[in-house]
N, C-alpha and C positions, 0 to 999 in steps of 0.2 A: 590821898590819904595813902599808908605804907604798901600796901597791896598794888597803888595804881604803881607805884615807885619798884617792886619788886618786878611787877611784870612791863617794865620799861626796858625791853633787851637793847644790849648793845646792836648798832647798825653793823659795825666790821669789828676786828681787832686789830693791835701792832705787834708783831713777835718778835720781844727783845730776847727772847731765849739763845739766838745763833747771833754768836758776836764773829767780828771779825777785825784783823789788822787792819792798820793805815796801808800797808803792803797789798793785803789781799783785795782792799775795796776799789770798786771801779771808779774813775773819775764819774760826777754824778751820781753816782747810787744812793739809795736811801741805808744806813747801814745802821748797826749797834757795833759801838767800839767800846772795849771797857778799859778806862785811860784814868793815869793818876797827875793830879792836878800839880803843876809845876812852877807857875809863876802867880802872884797875889793879881786880884782886877784890879784894872787902871779903867777908868770913869773918866768919859769923852762928853761935854754937852755938844751936838753938834747945830743944833738950833732950839727954840725953842718948842716944848712938846715932845724932841727926839734927843735923848740919849744911849749912848753905846758903853759898855760894860766888853772889855775885854781881857784874855786871860789865855795861857800855855796849859795843854795838858801833854801828856806821852802815853804810849801804848805800850812802852820798852822799848821800842826800837826807833820807832818817828814821834815828830812833834806834831801836835794838831791846833793851831791858832782859830781860836774860839771868838767870837763876837754874838754877845746877847743885846738885843733890843726892849730897851723901855721897859724891864722886867728887873728895878730895884732890891726884890725881894731875893730872887734867886741869886741873884750877883753877891747880896749879903751874906748870905747862907755860905756861900763856896770858903772851902778850907783848903790850902796847900797844904801838899803830901798825900790828901787822902784820896782814896778808889772812887770813882763812880762811874756811871752807865752815862753814856752819850746817843743819843737817837736823833737821826736827821740824815739830811744831805750833805755829803761829802764833797770837796773842789779841790782837785790834786793838779800841781803844775810840775815839772823837773826839780824845783827848789822845798815847796813845801805844801802843806795839807790843811786847809781850811773848814769848819762847819759854822754856819749861820743862826743862830737863835737855835740851838738842836735843844731837844728834850734834856735834861741833866738831873739825876737820881741817884742817891749815895748807893754804891756797890751793895752791901750789904741789907739793903732795904728795898731795892729793886726785884720786881716780879717778872717772870719770863713774859706773859701774854696779858698784853692791855686790853681791855674792853674801851670802844670809841662809844660814844652815845651822839644822838640828836643833841645838837646846843638849842639852848632856848636863849632869849633875849639877856636873863639875868642867871642863868647857870650855864659853863660849861661843861666839856665832855669829862674832865677832871674832875670836877665838883661834883658834878652828878655819880660818879664813878665812889667819892668819898662818902656821900650819903647812903650810897646805895651798900657799901661795905660797912657801913655802921649799922643800918637796918640789918642785913644778915646775921651781923654778927649778936643782935639783939635776941633771933630766932632760934630757940633750942633745935625745933625739928617741925617742919611743913607736913602737915597731915597727907595723907594718900590718899589719893582721890579713883586710884582704881586696886583693883581686888588681886593678888597675885596670880591669880589663875590668867587672867587676861595679859598680865606682863607679863609672866613668862611665855604665853605664845605669842605674843611678837615682837621678845624678845628686846622691853623697855626698863629703862632704870628706872630709880625712885624718881619722886617729886622731888624730896629735898636733894637728892644727888642734881637733877635736872636745872633746879634753878641756883645751887650756888655756882653750877660748871658754865653755865650758859652766861653768868657776870662776871668771874674771876676762874676761867679756865686753866686748867693745871697742864694740858696737853692739848695736839691739836684734835687728836681721836676724841676726847672728852668733850669737846664743842658737836663733834655730830651726834654722839652718843645723847647730848642732853637736847640737844636740836630735835633729833627723831622724838624724841618721848614728848615735848611740849605742842610738836607740829600734830603728832597723833592724837593727844586730848583736845587740841582745838578742834580737831575736825570732827572726833568722834561727838564732843558736846554740840556742833553745827548740823551734824549728820539727827541728831536726838532731838533735836530743837526743832528742826525740818519734819521729823514723824510724828511729833508730837500736834505741831500746827496741821498737819495733814491729818490726823486722827480726828482733831477738832473740828477741822473743816465736814469730814464724813458723818460726823456725829451732827452735827446742825444743818446737815442735807438732809 
């Protein structure tokens, strides 16, 4: 259901907001680089079931050799002289820098913090994020479950803010604000349930 989907929270996040240049990146580091594609994609069939797509990007000072494995859709979507965000591990030598199968998004549409979900057999994390985003866009406002006095006493954000920020946070601070509210509500619900069971048991006795 949509409710199950909304309450299927990310297990972690990738922060794409802090970009580095090739010069600033350390060898073997997972980094975010803003770069311009400067060569067309070249396709190479290595063996049956394995196709490599190679192209070059630049951060304005250094060239990054990018290799994409078995992702024809991504390779065909790339356009020379467009700006992109590359996220992945960078390998550096004295002569060049390279990235193997980095995540690539158009610069103007990329978001700073990406949610990472537990994948299922039929849905990867990116697909889950897509349907969660579609669901959130359909909902105008989540109905509040805690009264204002309680929220003020424990410094809790609204449920609407928490559910939207836990999936697509605009800052690391907002992740903690959202998490605090959702954990509080989960524990409160558990405690009230236990009290109700205790009361029921006493009544029966």
